[in-house]
C-alpha positions as CSV (number, residue, x, y, z in Angstrom):
1,M,74.7,116.7,125.4
2,S,78.5,116.2,124.7
3,Q,78.4,118.5,121.7
4,R,77.0,121.4,123.9
5,I,79.7,120.7,126.5
6,Y,82.5,120.8,123.8
7,R,81.0,124.0,122.2
8,D,80.8,125.7,125.6
9,A,84.3,124.7,126.4
10,L,85.7,126.4,123.3
11,L,83.5,129.5,123.9
12,S,84.8,129.7,127.5
13,I,88.4,129.9,126.1
14,S,87.5,133.0,124.1
15,Q,85.7,134.6,127.0
16,Q,88.5,133.9,129.4
17,E,91.0,135.4,127.0
18,Q,89.0,138.6,126.8
19,R,88.6,138.8,130.5
20,I,92.2,138.2,131.3
21,S,93.5,140.5,128.6
22,Y,91.4,143.3,130.2
23,D,92.7,142.6,133.7
24,S,96.3,141.7,133.1
25,T,99.0,144.4,132.9
26,H,101.6,142.2,131.4
27,V,101.7,139.3,129.0
28,I,103.5,137.2,131.6
29,D,100.5,137.4,133.9
30,E,98.1,136.8,131.1
31,S,100.0,133.7,129.8
32,Y,100.3,132.2,133.3
33,R,96.6,132.7,134.0
34,M,95.6,131.2,130.7
35,T,97.9,128.3,131.2
36,M,96.2,127.5,134.5
37,F,92.7,127.9,133.1
38,L,93.4,125.7,130.0
39,R,95.1,123.1,132.2
40,E,92.0,122.8,134.3
41,L,89.7,122.9,131.2
42,L,91.6,120.0,129.6
43,Y,91.3,118.0,132.8
44,Q,87.6,118.6,132.8
45,M,87.3,117.4,129.2
46,K,89.3,114.3,130.1
47,E,87.0,113.5,133.0
48,H,84.0,113.9,130.8
49,V,85.4,111.6,128.0
50,L,86.5,108.9,130.4
51,S,83.2,109.0,132.2
52,N,80.9,109.2,129.2
53,G,82.8,108.1,126.1
54,F,81.5,109.0,122.7
55,T,78.1,108.3,121.2
56,N,79.5,107.5,117.8
57,R,82.6,107.6,115.6
58,S,81.9,111.0,114.1
59,E,81.8,112.6,117.6
60,E,85.0,110.8,118.5
61,I,86.8,112.0,115.4
62,E,85.5,115.6,115.8
63,F,86.7,115.7,119.4
64,F,90.2,114.6,118.6
65,R,90.6,116.5,115.4
66,K,89.0,119.8,116.5
67,I,87.9,120.1,120.1
68,K,90.9,118.8,122.1
69,P,93.5,120.3,119.8
70,Q,92.0,123.8,120.3
71,I,92.3,123.4,124.1
72,L,95.7,121.6,124.1
73,G,97.1,123.8,121.4
74,K,96.3,127.0,123.3
75,L,97.7,125.4,126.5
76,I,101.0,124.6,124.7
77,Y,101.1,128.1,123.3
78,Y,100.5,130.0,126.5
79,N,102.9,127.8,128.4
80,K,105.6,128.5,125.8
81,L,104.7,132.2,125.8
82,Y,105.2,132.3,129.5
83,R,108.6,130.7,129.3
84,V,109.7,133.0,126.4
85,E,108.6,136.2,128.2
86,T,110.1,135.2,131.6
87,S,113.4,134.5,129.9
88,C,113.6,137.7,128.0
89,P,116.7,139.6,129.2
90,V,115.5,143.2,128.6
91,S,112.2,145.0,128.0
92,S,113.3,147.0,124.9
93,G,116.1,147.8,122.5
94,K,118.3,145.8,120.1
95,M,118.9,143.0,122.7
96,Q,115.2,142.3,123.0
97,H,114.8,142.4,119.2
98,K,117.7,139.9,118.9
99,Y,116.2,137.7,121.6
100,Y,112.8,137.4,119.9
101,G,114.5,136.9,116.5
102,G,116.5,134.0,118.0
103,E,113.3,132.4,119.4
104,L,111.6,132.8,116.0
105,Q,114.5,131.0,114.2
106,Q,114.4,128.2,116.8
107,L,110.7,127.8,116.2
108,K,111.2,127.7,112.5
109,Q,113.8,125.0,112.9
110,E,111.6,122.9,115.1
111,Y,108.8,123.3,112.7
112,K,110.9,122.2,109.8
113,E,112.4,119.2,111.6
114,H,109.3,117.8,113.4
115,I,106.2,119.1,111.6
116,C,106.1,120.4,108.1
117,N,107.9,117.4,106.4
118,S,105.5,114.7,107.7
119,D,102.8,113.0,105.7
120,F,100.3,113.8,108.4
121,F,101.1,117.5,108.2
122,R,100.4,117.5,104.5
123,Y,97.2,115.5,105.1
124,Y,95.9,117.9,107.7
125,R,96.9,121.0,105.8
126,S,95.2,119.9,102.7
127,G,91.9,119.6,104.5
128,R,91.5,115.9,103.8
129,T,89.2,113.8,105.9
130,D,89.4,110.3,104.3
131,L,91.9,109.0,106.8
132,D,90.4,110.6,109.9
133,H,89.3,107.2,111.1
134,E,92.9,106.2,111.3
135,Y,94.3,109.4,112.8
136,F,91.5,110.5,115.2
137,E,90.0,107.3,116.6
138,L,91.3,105.7,119.8
139,G,93.3,102.6,119.5
140,K,94.4,103.2,115.9
141,I,98.1,104.2,116.5
142,N,100.3,102.7,113.9
143,F,103.7,102.0,115.5
144,N,105.2,100.9,112.2
145,G,105.3,104.5,111.1
146,G,108.3,105.4,113.3
147,L,106.4,107.7,115.6
148,N,107.9,110.1,118.1
149,S,108.7,108.5,121.4
150,Y,106.2,110.8,123.1
151,V,103.6,108.2,121.9
152,F,104.6,105.9,124.8
153,E,103.8,108.5,127.4
154,I,100.3,109.5,126.3
155,D,97.1,108.2,127.8
156,P,95.6,105.8,125.3
157,L,92.1,106.5,126.6
158,F,92.4,110.2,125.9
159,S,94.7,110.6,123.0
160,T,95.1,109.3,119.4
161,Y,98.6,110.7,119.3
162,Y,97.7,112.8,116.2
163,D,95.5,115.1,118.2
164,Y,98.7,116.2,119.9
165,K,100.2,116.7,116.4
166,V,97.4,119.1,115.5
167,S,97.8,120.8,118.9
168,R,101.4,121.5,118.1
169,I,100.5,122.9,114.7
170,I,98.0,125.3,116.3
171,A,100.5,126.3,119.1
172,N,103.3,126.9,116.6
173,E,101.2,129.1,114.4
174,L,100.2,131.2,117.4
175,M,103.7,131.4,118.7
176,Y,105.1,132.3,115.2
177,A,102.6,135.2,114.9
178,Y,103.4,136.5,118.4
179,L,107.2,136.4,117.8
180,L,106.7,138.0,114.4
181,S,104.7,140.8,116.0
182,K,107.5,141.4,118.5
183,I,110.1,142.0,115.8
184,T,107.9,143.9,113.4
185,P,108.4,147.7,113.7
186,D,105.8,149.3,116.0
187,H,105.2,152.2,113.7
188,L,104.3,150.7,110.4
189,E,102.7,153.9,109.4
190,A,106.1,155.5,108.9
191,Q,106.4,153.4,105.7
192,T,103.7,155.4,103.9
193,N,103.3,159.2,103.5
194,D,99.6,159.4,102.8
195,K,98.2,160.4,106.2
196,D,94.7,160.7,104.8
197,F,94.6,156.9,104.0
198,Y,94.0,154.8,107.0
199,W,91.8,152.1,108.5
200,T,88.8,153.4,110.5
201,D,87.0,150.2,111.4
202,S,88.1,147.7,114.1
203,K,91.2,145.6,114.0
204,N,89.1,142.5,114.1
205,A,87.2,143.7,111.0
206,L,90.5,144.0,109.1
207,I,91.7,140.6,110.3
208,E,88.4,139.1,109.2
209,L,88.8,140.7,105.7
210,I,92.4,139.5,105.4
211,Y,91.5,135.9,106.3
212,A,88.6,136.0,103.8
213,L,90.9,137.1,101.0
214,Y,93.4,134.4,101.9
215,A,90.8,131.7,102.2
216,A,89.3,132.6,98.8
217,S,92.8,132.6,97.2
218,S,92.0,136.2,96.0
219,I,95.6,137.4,96.2
220,S,98.3,135.9,94.0
221,G,96.2,132.8,93.4
222,G,96.6,131.7,97.1
223,R,100.3,131.4,96.9
224,V,101.1,134.2,99.4
225,S,101.0,133.4,103.1
226,I,98.6,134.9,105.5
227,R,101.5,136.6,107.2
228,K,102.7,138.4,104.1
229,I,99.1,139.6,103.3
230,S,98.7,140.9,106.8
231,V,102.0,142.8,106.6
232,V,100.9,144.5,103.3
233,F,97.6,145.6,104.9
234,Q,99.3,146.8,108.0
235,V,101.6,149.0,106.0
236,L,98.9,150.1,103.6
237,F,96.5,151.2,106.4
238,R,99.2,152.2,108.9
239,I,98.0,149.9,111.6
240,N,99.6,147.3,113.8
241,L,97.3,144.2,114.1
242,G,99.5,142.3,116.5
243,D,98.7,138.6,116.9
244,I,96.3,138.0,114.0
245,H,96.3,134.2,114.4
246,H,95.2,134.6,118.0
247,A,92.4,137.0,116.9
248,Y,91.4,134.5,114.2
249,H,91.0,131.6,116.6
250,R,88.8,133.8,118.8
251,M,86.6,134.5,115.8
252,K,86.2,130.8,115.1
253,V,84.5,130.2,118.4
254,R,82.7,133.5,119.0
255,S,78.9,133.4,119.5
256,G,76.5,134.6,116.7
257,S,77.9,135.2,113.3
258,R,81.6,134.3,112.9
259,T,81.8,136.7,109.9
260,T,80.3,139.8,111.3
261,F,82.3,142.3,109.2
262,L,81.8,140.3,105.9
263,D,78.1,140.2,106.6
264,H,78.2,144.0,107.2
265,L,80.0,144.5,103.9
266,K,77.4,142.5,102.0
267,V,74.5,144.5,103.5
268,S,76.3,147.8,102.9
269,M,77.1,146.9,99.2
270,E,73.5,145.9,98.5
271,K,72.2,149.2,100.0
272,Y,74.7,151.1,97.9
273,M,73.6,149.4,94.8
274,D,69.9,150.1,95.6
275,K,70.6,153.8,95.5
276,D,71.1,153.6,91.7
277,L,67.7,151.9,91.1
């Protein structure tokens, strides 16, 4: 029962993002409405957990490693997005570009000081799960590790402390991608002269392809960041993909196949091969 509730909660985020993106005329309105929606959703999840608990340790670990961070991470992101956009001094020009650049540098500094140098960050990024019972079970907080003072303010019945860490990682990735898209030239196609060479499928299809190549370490042995790969494809195909991380997280929770375009490529390739038989 709980698994279905958690799955539906993540799906509702994607659906709400789509609805609001269609209705909203400005990112300020979109970010505010998503903040309110996610705040209420997080409250509902808390009420469910406090009332029902977890059926086993595996469910508890999955909730604090995957479910809650997806909700809280998006909440942190949209709240930050709202504050950044409402503080932007102008709507265009060099001053706007400088403003977003400053926000990006500040985000990088916070990331360097508080996230990327920690043992937990390396553990989480490596995909390890052997210490999940220490990081994502209630009542396992190790105060001897010199934790951030935020730990004293959290609800011990609805947080393991490290679920917040994962949420911050998700939020920072989304914010980084958004700010980068704001300072990237709008007309990437100007960097190539071949007007007959361009992407004709959907943006989501290209993003899915980019992430697949990145996940498989098919480019430079996996040593190139997803951001750099996306920039190359955007220049090559003369297309602006915008916030690819946001799109990727929507793909992760969409109904049906999460790899629609890759499935289509496989079927198309097999049909093409069959022509030669």
